[in-house]
C-alpha positions, 0 to 999 in steps of 0.5 A, a space after each residue: 664629044 671628043 674624049 667622051 666616056 666609053 662605058 664598054 672600054 671602062 668596063 673592060 679595063 675594070 675587068 682586067 684589073 680584077 683578072 690581074 688579081 685585085 679581089 674588088 674595085 669600083 670607080 666613078 668617072 665624069 666628063 662634064 654632065 656624063 657620069 659612069 660608075 662601075 664595080 667588079 669583083 668581090 667585097 668579101 672573098 669568103 662570102 663572095 659578096 660583090 663590090 658596088 660603086 657606092 661603097 664607103 672606103 678608107 681613102 688614105 692620103 687623099 685626106 691630105 688634100 682636105 687638110 691642106 684646103 682647111 689650112 688654106 681657108 685659115 690663111 685666107 681668114 688671116 689666122 695662119 701665114 703660109 710662110 710663117 714658122 711653125 714654131 710661132 704657132 706651136 712653140 717647142 713642138 719642133 725644138 730650136 732653130 728647126 722650128 723657126 726655119 720650118 714654115 707652114 708651106 714646108 709642112 704642106 708641100 713636104 719640104 720640112 725635112 722632118 722624117 716619117 714617124 711610121 717606122 718608129 711607131 711600128 717596130 716591124 717597119 723599122 728597116 724602111 725603106 729596106 722592104 726585105 727586112 720589114 715584116 707585117 707583125 706591127 699591123 696586127 699588134 696595132 689593129 686596136 691601138 689608139 695613137 696620140 698624135 703628139 707622140 707620133 709627131 715627137 717620133 718624127 721630130 726626134 728621128 734623123 732629118 731627111 733634109 733641110 727646111 725648104 730643101 729640094 727635093 722634099 721627102 713625103 712625110 706624114 709627120 708634116 700633116 700631123 703637125 698641120 692638124 695640131 696647127 688647125 687645132 691651135 688656131 680654131 680651138 677645135 680638133 682638126 677633124 672637126 675643123 675639116 668636117 665643118 669647113 671642108 666636108 660640109 661646105 662641099 656637101 659630102 654626105 658619105 665622107 667623114 673621120 672614123 671615131 673607132 676602128 670600124 667603117 660605118 655603112 656598106 664597105 669592102 673588106 681590105 686585103 693587105 699582102 705586104 709584099 707577099 709576106 701575108 699570103 693569102 692577104 689578110 683583111 684589115 678593114 677593121 683598124 684604128 686609123 688614129 695612127 694617120 689622123 688628118 694625114 690619112 684617116 678619112 672615109 669617103 666614096 668615089 662619088 664624094 671624092 669626085 665631087 670634092 675635087 670638082 668643087 676644089 678646082 672650081 674655087 668653091 672650097 678655097 679661093 682662086 689665089 689659094 688654089 694657085 698656091 696649091 698648084 705651085 709644085 716642086 720635087 718631092 720623093 714619094 713613099 715609093 722612092 720616086 720623085 714626083 711634083 707636089 704642091 700644097 696637098 695636090 700633085 699633077 699628072 700629065 699626059 703628052 698632049 693631053 693636058 694636066 690632071 690634079 689630084 692625090 692617091 691614098 693607101 691604107 692597110 689593104 685599100 687604095 684610092 686614086 683621084 684625078 681631075 683635069 685642070 678644066 674640071 670637066 673630066 675626073 675619076 676616082 678609083 678604089 681597090 681592096 688590095 694593097 702591096 701585091 708586088 712580091 720582092 725580088 732577090 735584091 729586095 725590090 718590088 717585082 712588076 705585077 700584072 695588076 700594075 699594068 692593068 691599073 695604069 690602063 684603067 687610069 688611062 681610059 678613065 682620064 683620056 677615054 
């Protein structure tokens, strides 16, 4: 079979990421009916407990695809209009003409012009995107903070706009997805988390996926080591953390198997209908949190390999953890990879992240996982 799974190559690529400096990583790759799962390294650097491929993991912004799917389901039901202003559903939350100009679509595809709230909620990140003048102190200060989404939204709304509604390129902002969470609450009469759980997670039969109700990850999981660009040395464990600062923008816990199942069902039209999936795959330029411009749709973004076809998916980071999920457009080849270290790149004299061997090793793993 062309591009069939190569377990030896996948094992070697995983081992190279570990050798490059990631304490532990685990993954699942599927090609049709073939399934490969692998895990390398440790879940706890103090005890040496090994990672396994079935660990539960904070998947960060992969949550956005779940949230976008839940909104599209309400569009299909006639309760939400994609091109209706957010001011109609949530009057006064985004005041004045901006609230009338920003549509639901603009929130999902990050073209609202609303700023990211995180630098205002986390004072030591106030200088973002100037990394050299940030610090990790707010990570510790907010470990057990229970955040109010409306307060976070207010911070993003009050901050200087990063663009005009509908302008290009858009700018990636968690504020957009907190507003989508409030929108789901308004039209369904339940919390966004309950709506997504009932209509997306349970619909997809995901048994190990859910929103946390406190700072702990239930079930077997890895510790999560945050380096904050070399300012935390050695990296510190943030696996115990109240993720209410991310809500439906990034707080979901899942497994690599569940993530692969979800994206497979999504692209098969089993979560939203074909017309909604087509809307999700309509892309435009968006400036990512890393400062690069990517193509972004409605909670999905594409990754193209020359002559290899298009993969769709999303990445996610939390304090100490990262996940990337990608699925080929035909739904047959898919991968989900999780790591337990984040922001390993130290800064150069200009304050820019320096290249690290982990970057190349991860890129090689992704290439083997997607293309064989």
